[in-house]
C-alpha positions in Angstrom: 89.0 -49.4 -101.8 91.1 -51.6 -104.0 90.6 -55.4 -104.0 93.3 -58.1 -103.7 92.6 -60.6 -106.4 94.2 -64.0 -106.5 94.7 -65.1 -110.1 96.0 -68.6 -110.6 95.9 -71.5 -113.0 95.2 -74.9 -111.6 94.8 -78.4 -112.9 91.4 -80.1 -112.6 92.8 -82.0 -109.6 93.9 -78.8 -107.8 97.6 -78.5 -108.6 99.2 -75.2 -109.6 102.4 -76.9 -110.7 103.7 -80.4 -111.2 106.1 -82.4 -109.0 109.2 -80.8 -110.7 107.6 -77.3 -110.6 106.5 -77.8 -114.3 103.7 -75.7 -115.7 103.9 -77.1 -119.3 100.4 -78.4 -118.9 99.0 -74.8 -118.8 96.9 -74.3 -121.9 97.5 -70.6 -122.6 96.5 -69.8 -126.2 96.0 -66.4 -127.7 92.4 -66.1 -126.5 93.2 -66.9 -122.9 96.4 -64.8 -122.9 94.4 -61.8 -124.4 91.9 -62.3 -121.5 94.8 -62.3 -119.0 96.1 -59.0 -120.5 92.6 -57.4 -120.3 92.3 -58.5 -116.7 95.8 -57.7 -115.5 96.5 -54.5 -117.5 94.4 -52.2 -115.4 95.7 -53.7 -112.1 97.5 -51.3 -109.7 100.3 -53.8 -108.8 101.4 -57.4 -108.9 102.0 -59.0 -105.5 104.1 -62.1 -105.6 106.4 -64.3 -103.7 110.1 -64.7 -104.6 109.7 -67.9 -106.7 106.9 -66.4 -108.8 108.8 -63.1 -109.2 112.0 -64.9 -110.3 110.1 -67.0 -112.8 108.4 -64.0 -114.3 111.7 -61.9 -114.2 113.5 -64.7 -116.1 111.1 -64.4 -119.1 108.9 -61.3 -119.3 111.4 -58.4 -119.4 112.5 -59.3 -122.9 109.7 -61.6 -124.2 108.6 -58.9 -126.6 111.9 -58.9 -128.4 111.6 -62.5 -129.5 110.4 -62.5 -133.2 108.3 -65.6 -132.5 106.3 -64.0 -129.7 102.6 -63.6 -130.4 100.8 -60.3 -130.0 99.4 -61.2 -126.6 102.8 -62.2 -125.3 104.3 -58.9 -126.6 101.5 -57.0 -124.9 101.9 -58.8 -121.6 105.7 -58.2 -121.6 105.0 -54.5 -121.6 102.3 -54.8 -119.0 104.6 -56.8 -116.7 107.6 -54.5 -117.1 105.6 -51.3 -116.4 103.4 -52.6 -113.6 104.5 -51.8 -110.1 105.4 -55.1 -108.4 105.8 -56.0 -104.7 107.7 -59.2 -104.0 107.5 -60.7 -100.6 110.8 -62.4 -99.7 113.1 -62.8 -96.8 116.1 -63.7 -99.0 115.8 -61.6 -102.2 118.2 -58.7 -101.9 117.6 -56.7 -105.1 114.8 -56.6 -107.8 114.4 -54.7 -111.0 111.5 -53.6 -113.2 109.6 -51.3 -110.8 109.7 -53.8 -107.9 109.6 -53.2 -104.2 110.8 -56.0 -101.8 108.8 -56.6 -98.6 110.0 -59.1 -96.0 106.7 -60.1 -94.4 103.0 -59.8 -95.0 102.0 -57.1 -92.5 98.2 -56.7 -92.3 98.3 -53.0 -91.6 100.6 -52.4 -94.6 98.4 -54.4 -96.9 95.3 -52.5 -95.7 97.1 -49.2 -96.3 98.1 -50.5 -99.8 94.4 -51.4 -100.5 93.3 -47.9 -99.4 95.6 -46.2 -102.0 94.0 -45.0 -105.2 94.4 -47.1 -108.4 93.6 -50.5 -109.8 93.1 -53.7 -107.9 96.1 -55.7 -106.7 96.9 -59.1 -108.5 98.1 -61.7 -106.1 100.1 -64.7 -107.4 102.0 -67.6 -105.8 100.8 -70.4 -103.5 102.8 -69.6 -100.4 101.9 -65.9 -100.6 98.3 -66.8 -101.2 98.3 -69.0 -98.1 99.6 -66.1 -96.0 97.0 -63.8 -97.4 94.2 -66.4 -96.8 95.5 -66.8 -93.2 95.1 -63.0 -92.7 91.8 -62.9 -94.6 93.2 -60.4 -97.1 91.9 -61.9 -100.4 88.8 -60.2 -101.8 88.4 -62.2 -105.0 89.6 -65.6 -106.4 90.0 -66.0 -110.1 90.9 -69.6 -110.8 91.6 -70.8 -114.3 90.9 -74.5 -114.3 92.8 -76.3 -117.0 91.2 -79.5 -118.4 94.0 -81.8 -117.3 94.7 -84.1 -114.4 98.4 -84.0 -113.5 98.2 -86.4 -110.6 100.7 -84.7 -108.3 102.7 -81.6 -107.6 101.9 -78.6 -105.5 98.4 -77.8 -104.5 97.2 -74.2 -104.7 95.4 -74.5 -101.4 97.3 -76.4 -98.7 95.5 -77.8 -95.7 94.4 -74.9 -93.5 92.1 -74.1 -90.6 90.9 -71.0 -92.6 87.3 -71.0 -93.7 86.4 -68.4 -96.3 82.8 -68.0 -97.4 82.6 -67.0 -101.1 79.9 -66.2 -103.6 80.1 -67.1 -107.3 80.7 -64.0 -109.3 81.4 -65.3 -112.8 82.1 -68.4 -114.9 83.5 -68.4 -118.4 84.6 -71.2 -120.7 87.4 -70.5 -123.2 87.7 -72.2 -126.5 90.6 -74.4 -125.3 88.5 -75.8 -122.5 89.9 -73.7 -119.7 87.2 -72.6 -117.2 87.4 -69.4 -115.3 85.6 -69.5 -111.9 85.6 -66.2 -110.2 84.5 -66.0 -106.6 84.2 -62.9 -104.4 84.3 -62.8 -100.6 80.9 -62.6 -99.0 
């Protein structure tokens, strides 16, 4: 059965974006981006909320045509375009680039998706992650902790009654100081 894997970058103080939705503090260099490509390339689909999807769709479809793009950026543009995507949104009417729109997180539909053959499913976006946590649908958490304190913004994990027991599966430090902590559900 495929796993649902939450992949998110966070600041040391637990924020996924700043107060104005800024992510300019993300320290994604070629080493880290190459790692992302290695991890995300074999996935079976990207699952995201509308905001995450729109941010990605504003940049990645043509990122590989920019002459200043690095090799990892060019590679990820192709990965993103070709990857099946499911965007969860009640307002989005149309989506391009191999994207299916779902209105709600329906547990039975997610379990059926997990039962299909193929690579694991990469989950992105705080609101969608909260919904998946609420339904106990996340199998693995890959958090990329950036060595910066931004002091405010949007937390990846909002207050919740959910308790999820995890086991440490991996840690890795990148040359730029970003730390991967990978946890699997017990």
